[in-house]
C-alpha positions as CSV (number, residue, x, y, z in Angstrom):
1,M,0.0,0.1,0.0
2,P,1.6,3.3,-1.2
3,V,1.9,6.0,1.3
4,K,0.1,9.2,0.3
5,S,1.6,12.2,1.4
6,K,-0.1,15.7,0.8
7,P,2.3,18.1,-0.9
8,I,2.5,21.5,0.9
9,F,3.0,24.3,-1.8
10,R,3.8,27.5,0.3
11,K,4.7,30.8,-1.0
12,V,8.4,31.7,-0.3
13,I,8.6,34.6,2.2
14,S,11.4,36.8,1.1
15,P,13.1,39.3,3.8
16,F,11.8,42.9,3.7
17,Y,15.3,44.2,2.8
18,N,15.0,41.9,-0.5
19,T,11.9,43.6,-1.8
20,E,11.9,46.1,-4.8
21,T,10.9,49.1,-2.5
22,A,13.5,48.6,0.0
23,C,16.0,48.4,-2.7
24,I,14.9,51.4,-4.3
25,V,14.8,53.4,-1.2
26,I,18.3,52.2,-0.1
27,I,19.6,53.1,-3.7
28,F,18.3,56.4,-3.5
29,L,19.5,57.1,0.3
30,M,22.9,55.9,-0.9
31,L,23.0,58.4,-3.9
32,I,22.0,61.4,-1.4
33,I,25.0,60.2,0.9
34,L,27.4,59.8,-2.0
35,L,26.7,63.3,-3.2
36,F,27.0,64.5,0.4
37,G,30.6,62.9,0.7
38,I,31.6,64.6,-2.7
39,T,30.5,67.8,-1.3
40,G,32.5,67.2,1.7
41,I,35.5,66.3,-0.2
42,A,35.3,69.6,-2.3
43,V,34.9,71.7,1.0
44,A,37.9,69.9,2.5
45,L,40.0,70.7,-0.7
46,E,39.0,74.4,-0.7
47,T,39.7,75.0,3.0
48,P,43.3,74.4,4.0
49,R,42.6,73.9,7.7
50,Y,40.2,71.0,6.7
51,S,42.6,69.3,4.5
52,D,43.9,66.9,7.2
53,Y,40.3,65.6,7.6
54,I,39.6,64.6,4.0
55,W,39.6,61.0,4.9
56,V,36.3,61.4,6.5
57,P,34.5,62.0,3.5
58,V,36.4,59.9,1.2
59,I,35.4,56.9,3.7
60,I,31.9,58.0,3.4
61,V,32.0,58.1,-0.4
62,C,33.7,54.7,-0.6
63,L,31.4,52.9,2.0
64,S,28.1,54.3,0.3
65,F,29.5,53.5,-3.1
66,V,29.8,50.0,-1.9
67,V,26.5,49.7,-0.5
68,F,24.9,51.4,-3.7
69,A,26.8,48.9,-6.0
70,F,25.7,46.0,-4.0
71,E,22.1,47.0,-3.7
72,L,21.9,47.8,-7.5
73,I,23.2,44.3,-8.4
74,R,20.8,42.8,-5.9
75,F,17.9,44.8,-7.7
76,I,18.8,43.8,-11.1
77,R,19.3,40.2,-10.2
78,H,15.8,40.5,-8.3
79,Y,14.2,42.2,-11.7
80,I,15.7,39.7,-14.0
81,N,14.6,36.7,-12.0
82,R,11.2,38.1,-11.7
83,N,10.6,38.0,-15.4
């Protein structure tokens, strides 16, 4: 006598940070922070007494660009897999 098992089909629950809306919001916020860091670099280069602290906006730009790039890749993969 064969065993009758009922298949369970459930929708996969994705985390909130992997949704399209969250990706778009994070990409937008990282662009704003990237522009803020670029502005900080410009100000630090113009003002001689702030030239020693140029590393702060450089780190901000680098980190926001890394997050922006990873989030853009995640968004593109999600968009390609959806279609």
